[in-house]
C-alpha positions as CSV (number, residue, x, y, z in Angstrom):
1,M,5.0,3.4,-11.9
2,L,2.0,5.0,-10.2
3,D,2.2,7.7,-7.6
4,E,-1.0,7.9,-5.5
5,P,-3.3,6.7,-8.3
6,S,-6.2,6.4,-5.9
7,A,-5.9,10.0,-4.5
8,G,-9.2,11.8,-4.8
9,L,-11.1,8.8,-5.9
10,N,-14.2,7.6,-4.1
11,D,-14.7,4.0,-3.0
12,Q,-16.4,3.0,-6.3
13,E,-13.7,4.6,-8.4
14,T,-10.9,3.1,-6.3
15,H,-12.4,-0.3,-6.8
16,A,-12.6,0.2,-10.6
17,L,-8.9,1.2,-10.5
18,L,-8.1,-1.9,-8.5
19,V,-9.8,-4.1,-11.0
20,L,-7.9,-2.4,-13.9
21,L,-4.5,-2.6,-12.2
22,R,-5.1,-6.3,-11.3
23,S,-5.8,-6.9,-15.0
24,V,-2.6,-5.2,-16.0
25,A,-0.6,-7.2,-13.5
26,A,-2.2,-10.4,-14.6
27,D,-0.9,-9.7,-18.1
28,G,2.6,-9.9,-16.7
29,V,3.3,-6.2,-16.2
30,A,5.2,-5.3,-13.1
31,L,3.7,-2.4,-11.2
32,L,5.3,0.0,-8.7
33,V,2.5,1.7,-6.7
34,I,2.9,4.4,-4.1
35,D,-0.3,5.0,-2.1
36,H,-1.5,5.7,1.4
37,K,-4.8,3.8,1.1
38,I,-3.9,0.7,3.0
39,D,-7.0,-1.3,1.9
40,F,-6.2,-0.5,-1.8
41,I,-2.5,-1.5,-1.4
42,D,-3.4,-4.6,0.5
43,A,-5.8,-5.8,-2.1
44,L,-3.5,-5.0,-5.0
45,C,0.0,-5.9,-4.0
46,D,1.8,-9.3,-3.5
47,R,4.7,-7.5,-1.8
48,I,4.9,-4.2,0.1
49,T,7.7,-1.9,1.2
50,V,6.8,0.6,3.9
51,L,8.8,3.8,4.2
52,E,8.9,6.3,7.0
53,T,10.8,9.5,6.4
54,G,12.5,7.9,3.4
55,R,13.7,4.8,5.3
56,V,12.5,1.3,4.8
57,V,10.5,0.2,7.9
58,A,9.3,-3.2,6.7
59,E,9.1,-5.3,3.6
60,G,7.2,-8.5,2.7
61,T,3.8,-9.8,2.0
62,P,0.8,-7.7,3.1
63,A,0.2,-10.1,6.1
64,Q,3.8,-9.8,7.2
65,V,4.0,-6.0,6.8
66,W,0.7,-5.2,8.6
67,K,1.8,-7.3,11.7
68,D,5.1,-5.4,12.0
69,R,5.1,-3.2,15.1
70,R,7.3,-0.6,13.3
71,V,4.6,-0.2,10.6
72,M,1.9,0.2,13.3
73,D,4.0,2.8,15.0
74,A,4.7,4.7,11.8
75,Y,1.0,4.8,10.8
76,L,-0.7,5.0,14.2
77,G,2.0,6.6,16.3
78,T,3.4,5.2,19.6
79,A,2.0,5.5,23.1
80,Q,4.7,8.1,23.8
81,D,3.3,10.2,20.9
82,A,-0.1,10.5,22.6
């Protein structure tokens, strides 16, 4: 279980962490990762659960989750928020 493992890392360090965690997962270790770096999560995870204020907004593969309007609204806000 990792909470924000990429926080404070630059792009090169984040990539090195990604490679390391992929290696760990390839050895059969399940990982639970909480992070806000979407590119990092997208590249690492087979399944994603998105929370907003502690409630599940979407679950599924990265492709499914990033297409979900609720996820876009949670991360980018809605037109009414502007």
